[in-house]
Every structure is written in C-alpha cells, then in structure tokens.
N, C-alpha and C positions, 0 to 999 in steps of 0.2 A: 297343519294345525299349529296355531301359534301358542306359545307358552303363556300361562297366566302368571302374573306377578303382582306383588305389592310394591308400589313405588316407594323407594326409600326417601326419607327426608333429606333434601339437598340444601345445604347452607349457601347463602349468597356469597359468603366469604370464600368458599371453595371455587365458585364460578369466577369471582373477582381474581383469585390467585392464578387460575389457569389462564385467564384472559391477560393478566399482567405479564406472566411468564412468556406467553405467546408474543405479545407486543415487544417485550424486552429482547427477545431473541432476534427480532427484526432490527430493532434500534441498535443493538450491539454489532450487527453485521455477521453474527454467528450462523444464521440460517433463516429458514422460512418461518412463517407465523403459526407454528405448531408447538403445543405444549401439552403435558398430561400430568395428572397427579393421582395417587392412590390413597384412598381413605380406608382406615381400619379403626373400628370402635370410636368413630367420630373425630379422628385426628388424621392429619396428613402424615403418612409414613414415608412417602417418596414423591419426588417431583423431577421432571426432566423436560427438556425441550428437544426439538429436532436437532440432531447432532451430525447430520449427513456431511455438511461442508467441513466442519472442524475435525471430524474423525476420518473423513475419506471413506466412510462405510455407508453404502446405499441402503443398508437395513437399519440404520440408526435413527429411525423415526421416533418421535416423542413417545408413542405408546410402547414400542418395543424397548426403548431405553428405560422407561419408567417401570415396566414389568420386571426387567433385569434388576433394577435397584430395589424394588419392593420385595422381590423374592429373596434377595440377599438379606434384607432387613428381617424378613420373616423366617429365614432359614428353611424355606420350602420352595418347591417348584410350582406351587399353586397359590392363588390369591383368594383363598377361602374366606368368606365373610368380608370381602372388600368391595369397594366401589371404585371404579376407574372413571375419572373425569378427564375428558380430552377437549381440546379447542376445536376439533373438527371430527366429523364422522370418519371413523377409521377406514383406511384404504384396505384392499383385499389382504395384503401381507399382514398388516396390523390386526385385522379382524381374525386371521388365522392364529396369530400369536395370542390374542385375547381368549379365543376359544381353548387353546392349550393351557393357558394360565387359569382359566375358570373363575374369574371374579363373579360375584353375585349379580352385579349390575354395571352397566356402562352408561354414562351420560356424556353427550357432546353438545357443543353450543353453535357450531357452524356445520352446514350440510356439505355433502360432496358436490352439490351444484354450486354452492358458494365458493368452494375450493377451485372448481373448474373455471369459474368466472375470473379468477386471478392467475390462471395458468397451471394449476395443479389438477389436471384431469386424469383420473384413474379409470375412466369408463372402458378404455381399451383392455385393461387387465380383467375387469369384470367380464367383458365379452370373450376374451381368450380362454377363460376357464372352461367354457362350454364347447370349445373347438377341439376336435380330435388332436391328440398330442403331435402327431407327425405333420399336421396341417397348420399349426400355430405359426405366428410371425417369426418366432424363434423356435424352429422345429425341435421336438423332443423325440429321440430315437431310443426305443427299447431294444436292447440286445440280450438274447438268452445266453447266460454264462453260468453253468451249473455250480461252479465253485462259490458263486455269490450267495447261494442258498445256505451255505454252511453257517453263517452268522445267524440267519433266521432260525435255522434248526437248533442251534446252540441256545438261542433265546428261549425257544419254546421248551427246551429241556431243563433250563435253569430253574431250580426249585426256590432259590432265594431272590429271584428278581423282584424289582419294585415296578409294578405296572403304572403307567402314566398315560 
C-alpha cells in the first residue's frame, strides 16, 4: 500500500539551486553531478554536493552530507517538517539515510536511469539487497558471539534511552 501525501509547493529557485550546485561540483572537479538541499519553513537550511572524491569517504554522497549538515543546523537527528531536494533519485545508501532522517518529502530531478546512463549505476546494489547475505557478491557472515548481545540487553534495560 502506498502512502497518501499532499505534494508540497516546490519553488523553481530550489530546483535551480540544486541543479547549479550539481553542475558546479562537476565544473570545479570536486566530484560527480550530485547535490542536495534541505528546505525548512520555505528556506534552504543546508546544501551539499557529492564529497566522495574530496573527502576520500565513499559515504559522502550529497544526500548523506546534506542530512548531516541540516541535522546540525536543527540540533536534531531528524528532519521533521523538512523537504529534501536532490539532483538525482537517491541511491540505496542515501535512501536508507533519508528514511532514518525522516524528512516529510523528497524531490529529485534526475532518475536512477539517468544516472546509470552516465556511469553511476546502482542497480546491482538494489539487486544485492534481496540476496541471502552469505550469497552476496561481498559475502556477509553472521557469527554467533553471545557477549555481543550484552550491548543490546543494556539498551533494552536503559530507562533514559532516546529511541530513534
């Protein structure tokens, strides 16, 4: 069942901004054609580009980077009442980060097919998600280690924890 939603008003200036940042990232040689912004109460509160090359961090995609910046601005680990606008349909990693951050809405201006056509094809990751962990192209091995359960038990017993 798909969620019902009311489409937010999207300003052309926001789409222009994310497109400009994306193109500027390519022109500057800093990275790929990816950028993202976060809108709160009608204003841009954070913006970022793909920072993988300049940071040496493979997780520094535009969406992850802008989520980090926006959360810092908001003093929160969630993007409540925010819109995330990105230059491309989020990859699986970014989609996961977006769901953890919980913005109200995501807008993107290029599709995953558009990205694949220029060499950024994430389809293999989408496919790997449904493969048994031990059968993935990078095998994932679950090892039973009872001491590892201690932290999980401590978490469930913690009365002042902040659930997220």
